[in-house]
C-alpha positions as CSV (number, residue, x, y, z in Angstrom):
1,M,0.9,-67.7,24.0
2,T,0.0,-70.4,21.5
3,T,-3.8,-69.9,21.2
4,P,-5.4,-66.5,20.5
5,H,-7.3,-64.6,23.1
6,I,-11.0,-64.3,22.3
7,A,-11.5,-60.5,22.1
8,S,-15.3,-61.0,21.6
9,K,-17.8,-63.7,20.6
10,A,-19.4,-61.4,18.1
11,P,-18.1,-60.0,14.8
12,M,-16.9,-56.4,14.7
13,P,-18.6,-54.3,11.9
14,V,-16.3,-51.8,10.3
15,E,-16.9,-49.5,7.3
16,V,-14.0,-50.2,5.0
17,K,-13.0,-48.3,1.9
18,A,-12.0,-49.8,-1.5
19,G,-8.2,-50.1,-1.9
20,E,-7.4,-49.4,1.7
21,T,-5.3,-51.9,3.6
22,Y,-6.1,-53.0,7.2
23,F,-4.0,-55.1,9.6
24,W,-6.3,-57.5,11.5
25,C,-5.2,-58.6,15.0
26,S,-4.7,-62.4,15.1
27,C,-3.6,-62.7,18.7
28,G,-6.7,-61.1,20.3
29,Q,-4.6,-58.9,22.7
30,S,-4.9,-55.6,20.8
31,K,-6.6,-52.7,22.5
32,N,-7.6,-51.5,19.0
33,Q,-9.8,-54.5,18.0
34,P,-10.2,-55.8,15.4
35,F,-7.0,-54.2,14.3
36,C,-3.4,-54.7,15.4
37,D,-1.7,-52.4,17.9
38,G,1.5,-54.4,18.2
39,S,0.4,-56.4,21.3
40,H,1.5,-59.6,19.6
41,K,5.2,-58.7,19.9
42,G,7.1,-61.6,21.5
43,S,4.6,-64.2,20.5
44,S,4.2,-66.4,17.5
45,F,1.3,-64.2,16.2
46,T,1.5,-61.7,13.4
47,P,-1.2,-59.4,12.0
48,M,-3.0,-60.3,8.8
49,K,-2.9,-57.8,6.0
50,W,-6.3,-57.4,4.2
51,T,-7.2,-55.0,1.5
52,A,-10.8,-54.0,0.9
53,E,-12.1,-54.6,-2.7
54,E,-15.0,-52.3,-2.3
55,D,-16.6,-49.7,0.0
56,K,-18.8,-51.7,2.4
57,K,-19.4,-52.8,6.0
58,A,-17.1,-55.7,6.7
59,F,-17.6,-58.0,9.7
60,F,-14.2,-58.8,11.2
61,C,-13.7,-61.8,13.3
62,A,-13.1,-61.0,17.0
63,C,-13.0,-64.5,18.4
64,K,-9.9,-65.2,16.3
65,H,-11.0,-68.7,15.3
66,S,-12.6,-67.9,11.8
67,K,-11.6,-70.2,9.0
68,N,-12.2,-67.1,6.8
69,A,-9.9,-64.7,8.6
70,P,-9.9,-61.8,8.9
71,L,-13.7,-61.9,8.3
72,C,-16.2,-63.7,10.5
73,D,-17.5,-67.1,9.5
74,G,-19.6,-67.8,12.5
75,S,-17.0,-69.8,14.4
76,H,-17.7,-67.8,17.6
77,K,-21.1,-69.7,17.9
78,A,-19.2,-72.9,18.7
79,L,-16.9,-71.4,21.4
């Protein structure tokens, strides 16, 4: 697999907590979207570590094409 699987063409809102670390799925195969469950094993993909700076609702990229990964930048609109 060289291109990520598009898990969804809409961002995934998640309530995050300041100081907590999240591991975003970059391959799109995880059954625990938008987070990694190890489905990338055996591929060139690795999860992206992201730490929340504040308590808020974060919109994680699910199309896996964001230039602002792991957060959505609207790239799904062009897919």
